[in-house]
matplotlib code that plots the C-alpha trace (Angstrom):
import matplotlib.pyplot as plt

x = [-62.6, -65.3, -65.2, -68.5, -71.2, -74.9, -77.9, -81.4, -83.8, -86.3, -89.5, -89.8, -93.1, -94.3, -95.7, -98.6, -97.9, -99.4, -97.3, -97.0, -95.0, -92.2, -92.2, -92.8, -96.2, -97.2, -100.8, -102.7, -103.8, -101.7, -99.2, -97.6, -93.8, -92.1, -89.1, -86.6, -83.6, -80.4, -79.3, -75.7, -73.7, -70.0, -67.7, -65.5, -67.7, -71.2, -74.2, -74.1, -77.1, -77.9, -80.3, -82.7, -85.9, -89.2, -89.4, -92.0, -89.5, -90.7, -94.3, -93.1, -91.0, -93.9, -96.7, -97.2, -97.0, -95.0, -93.5, -96.9, -96.9, -94.4, -96.9, -99.6, -97.7, -96.6, -98.8, -96.6, -97.5, -95.1, -94.6, -91.9, -88.9, -85.5, -84.4, -87.5, -86.8, -83.4, -84.6, -87.2, -84.1, -82.5, -79.8, -79.3, -79.4, -76.6, -74.4, -74.7, -71.3, -71.7, -74.6, -74.3, -76.6, -77.7, -79.1, -80.7, -84.4, -86.6, -87.8, -84.1, -82.9, -85.5, -84.4, -80.7, -81.4, -82.1, -78.3, -76.5, -73.2, -73.0, -70.7, -72.8, -71.0, -72.6, -71.8, -70.5, -72.3, -75.4, -75.1, -74.1, -77.5, -79.4, -77.6, -78.2, -81.3, -84.2, -87.6, -88.7, -85.1, -84.8, -88.3, -87.3, -84.5, -86.6, -85.3, -87.6, -86.0, -85.9, -85.3, -81.3, -79.2, -77.8, -74.5, -74.4, -71.6, -69.2, -69.8, -70.0, -67.5, -67.8, -67.6, -65.8, -62.8, -62.6, -60.1, -61.4, -61.2, -62.0, -65.2, -65.4, -65.7, -69.0, -70.4, -69.5, -70.4, -69.9, -65.9, -65.1, -66.3, -65.4, -64.3, -66.5, -64.7, -61.3, -61.4, -63.2, -66.5, -68.9, -68.4, -70.2, -71.0, -72.4, -75.4, -76.3, -79.3, -82.0, -80.7, -77.2, -75.0, -77.0, -75.0, -75.7, -73.9, -72.1, -71.6, -71.1, -73.6, -73.2, -75.2, -73.4, -73.1, -75.9, -76.2, -78.2, -79.2, -81.6, -83.5, -81.7, -85.0, -88.3, -88.6, -86.8, -89.2, -87.9, -84.4, -85.4, -87.3, -85.0, -88.1, -87.1, -89.8, -91.4, -89.0, -91.3, -90.6, -87.0, -86.5, -88.3, -86.0, -82.7, -81.3, -83.4, -80.7, -78.5, -81.4, -81.9, -78.1, -77.9, -81.1, -79.5, -76.3, -78.1, -80.2, -77.0, -75.5, -78.6, -78.7, -75.1, -75.1, -78.6, -77.0, -76.2, -79.2, -80.2, -82.3, -84.1, -85.2, -88.9, -89.4, -92.4, -91.1, -88.1, -90.4, -92.5, -89.6, -88.6, -88.3, -89.5, -87.6, -84.2, -81.8, -79.2]
y = [-144.2, -142.4, -143.1, -144.8, -143.2, -144.0, -142.1, -141.9, -139.4, -137.5, -135.8, -132.7, -131.7, -130.7, -127.9, -128.0, -126.5, -127.0, -129.8, -128.2, -125.5, -128.1, -130.2, -129.5, -131.1, -131.7, -131.7, -128.6, -129.9, -129.3, -131.9, -132.5, -132.0, -133.4, -131.6, -134.2, -133.7, -136.1, -137.5, -138.8, -140.8, -139.9, -142.5, -139.6, -136.7, -138.2, -137.1, -134.5, -133.0, -132.2, -129.3, -128.9, -128.7, -127.2, -126.0, -123.9, -121.1, -120.8, -120.3, -117.6, -115.8, -115.7, -114.9, -111.4, -109.6, -109.3, -112.8, -114.3, -114.5, -117.2, -119.3, -118.5, -119.7, -122.9, -123.7, -125.7, -128.6, -128.9, -132.6, -133.3, -130.9, -132.8, -131.3, -133.0, -136.1, -136.3, -135.3, -138.3, -140.4, -139.3, -137.0, -133.5, -130.9, -129.1, -132.1, -131.6, -130.2, -129.9, -128.9, -129.1, -126.6, -127.1, -123.6, -121.0, -121.2, -121.2, -124.8, -125.9, -123.5, -122.8, -125.2, -123.8, -121.9, -125.3, -126.2, -123.5, -125.3, -126.6, -125.3, -124.6, -125.7, -123.6, -121.6, -118.1, -117.0, -118.3, -116.5, -113.4, -113.7, -113.5, -112.0, -108.4, -107.9, -106.0, -107.9, -107.7, -108.5, -111.4, -112.7, -112.5, -114.6, -117.2, -116.7, -114.6, -112.4, -114.1, -117.6, -117.6, -117.4, -114.1, -115.5, -117.6, -115.7, -116.3, -120.1, -120.7, -122.7, -122.2, -124.8, -122.3, -122.4, -125.9, -128.3, -129.6, -133.4, -135.8, -137.5, -141.3, -141.9, -143.5, -139.9, -138.7, -136.0, -134.4, -134.6, -132.3, -131.8, -129.9, -132.1, -130.6, -132.4, -132.9, -136.8, -137.7, -138.7, -135.9, -134.2, -131.1, -130.6, -127.3, -127.5, -124.3, -122.9, -123.3, -120.3, -118.6, -121.2, -124.2, -127.4, -131.1, -133.8, -137.1, -139.8, -143.6, -145.8, -149.4, -150.0, -147.7, -144.1, -141.4, -138.1, -135.8, -133.3, -131.0, -128.8, -129.4, -131.4, -131.6, -135.3, -138.3, -138.5, -135.2, -136.5, -139.9, -138.2, -134.8, -132.6, -129.4, -126.9, -124.4, -121.3, -119.1, -121.1, -121.5, -117.8, -116.6, -118.6, -118.6, -119.3, -121.3, -122.0, -123.4, -125.4, -127.2, -127.7, -129.2, -131.4, -132.7, -133.6, -135.4, -137.3, -138.4, -139.6, -141.6, -143.1, -144.0, -145.2, -146.3, -147.8, -144.5, -143.4, -139.6, -138.1, -134.7, -132.9, -132.8, -136.2, -137.9, -141.2, -140.9, -140.1, -143.2, -145.2, -143.9, -146.6, -145.0, -148.1, -146.9, -145.8, -143.2]
z = [32.5, 34.5, 38.2, 39.0, 41.2, 42.1, 40.9, 42.1, 40.6, 42.4, 41.4, 43.1, 41.3, 37.9, 35.8, 33.1, 29.7, 26.2, 24.8, 21.2, 23.0, 23.7, 20.6, 17.1, 16.1, 19.8, 20.8, 21.8, 25.2, 28.3, 29.2, 32.8, 32.9, 36.1, 37.7, 38.3, 40.5, 40.3, 44.0, 43.1, 45.7, 45.0, 46.6, 48.3, 48.5, 49.7, 48.0, 45.1, 43.8, 40.0, 40.2, 43.0, 41.5, 42.9, 46.3, 48.2, 47.7, 44.2, 45.4, 47.5, 44.9, 42.3, 44.9, 43.4, 39.8, 37.8, 39.1, 39.2, 35.6, 35.6, 37.7, 35.5, 32.1, 33.7, 36.6, 39.1, 41.6, 44.3, 45.5, 47.8, 47.6, 47.4, 50.8, 52.5, 50.6, 52.0, 55.7, 55.3, 54.5, 57.7, 55.6, 56.8, 54.0, 55.7, 55.0, 51.2, 50.0, 46.2, 43.9, 40.2, 38.6, 34.9, 34.7, 37.0, 35.9, 39.0, 38.5, 38.7, 41.3, 43.8, 46.6, 46.5, 49.9, 51.8, 51.2, 52.7, 52.8, 49.3, 46.7, 43.6, 40.5, 37.6, 34.5, 35.2, 32.1, 33.7, 37.0, 34.9, 33.2, 36.6, 39.5, 40.5, 38.0, 38.7, 39.1, 35.5, 34.0, 36.3, 35.5, 31.9, 32.7, 34.4, 37.8, 40.0, 42.6, 46.1, 44.6, 44.9, 48.1, 48.8, 49.1, 46.0, 44.0, 47.2, 47.1, 43.4, 41.3, 37.5, 34.8, 32.6, 35.0, 35.4, 33.6, 30.3, 29.7, 26.8, 27.2, 26.5, 22.6, 23.3, 23.7, 20.3, 19.0, 22.4, 23.1, 26.0, 29.5, 32.6, 35.2, 38.0, 41.2, 39.7, 40.0, 36.8, 38.3, 37.1, 33.8, 32.9, 29.1, 27.7, 26.0, 24.4, 23.4, 26.0, 27.9, 28.8, 30.7, 30.0, 30.9, 31.3, 33.2, 32.4, 34.8, 34.9, 36.7, 37.5, 34.2, 32.1, 31.1, 32.0, 30.5, 32.5, 29.7, 31.6, 29.3, 26.1, 25.4, 27.4, 26.6, 25.4, 22.5, 21.4, 21.3, 19.8, 16.9, 16.7, 17.3, 18.8, 20.2, 18.0, 16.9, 19.3, 22.3, 21.8, 20.9, 23.9, 26.2, 24.4, 20.9, 18.5, 16.2, 19.1, 20.5, 17.2, 16.8, 20.5, 19.9, 16.6, 18.5, 21.1, 18.5, 16.7, 20.1, 20.9, 17.1, 17.2, 20.7, 22.1, 25.2, 26.7, 28.8, 28.1, 30.9, 30.3, 33.7, 32.5, 30.9, 31.8, 30.6, 33.0, 35.9, 35.1, 35.6, 39.0, 41.9, 45.0, 46.9, 45.6, 48.4, 49.0]

ax = plt.figure().add_subplot(projection="3d")
ax.plot(x, y, z, "-o")
ax.set_aspect("equal")
plt.show()
C-alpha cells in the first residue's frame, strides 16, 4: 500500500506549438502547452518537487544562437516559477530536500538552480545524455548549456540504483517502480521513448492513485484516444516506436482503470482544473 501524500500542481508557464506536432491528426494552428510542476507534501520529508518547470534561467540560457532556436521553435511564456510560488507561500526554496526529475529537457529542469540543497532524483541515462556536452550537442538533447547546476552530478540519486518494488495491480500493465525515498511513498516508473532517461511518478493522494506521466503524452486526450505524435516529432526527440508503445500502455491503463488520474506535464485540461486556493 502506497503511503499517502498530498499534491498540488503549479503552472509555471507555457509554450506554443502547432497541435499537429504533438498528436496525430491535430490542428495546424498553434496550441498552448502549460508546464506543470508537482508540489508533493510528504508526511516525513516535507515538500518534494516533481520537475521544476520554466524559470527565467531558461530565457537566459536561450538568449543567443544556437540556443535561441529552442525559444523560436517553442516560444515560451514564463508565468511564476515554482521557487517564487513557494516563496510567496512563505517557504524557503533552500528547505526543499528532494526533487524528482522526469527528464532533463529545459522546460522541466530550468528551475533546478533555485534549489541548491535538494537531492535530484533522476535517471542516470538522462544525465549521461546531457552532462558535459558542447553547446550544439546539449541543445540537440533539449538541455541548453547553463540550465543545470554545476554540482548536479554530486547531488544526484539515480532511479536505476534504487530498489525496485511491485506497483499496485491497479496500475497494470505497469508492474515495477523505483522506490525513490525508500518508504513506498513515491514510485518512479520508466516511460521510455520521449528521450533517454524519461520517467514518470506514481503516488497516492487522498482521492486515490495519481500517475504523473511527464511527456509520455502532451495531453490527456492523446492518452484517452491512443493518438501518438507524428513519427517525425517522436524521432527528433527520441524513439518513435517506444513512444507509441508507452502511450499504448498508458491507454490500456486508463481504459482498464479510469479511476486512476494520469497527468501529463503539458496538459491544458489538467491546467484548467488547477485550484489556486490549494495550500501546501
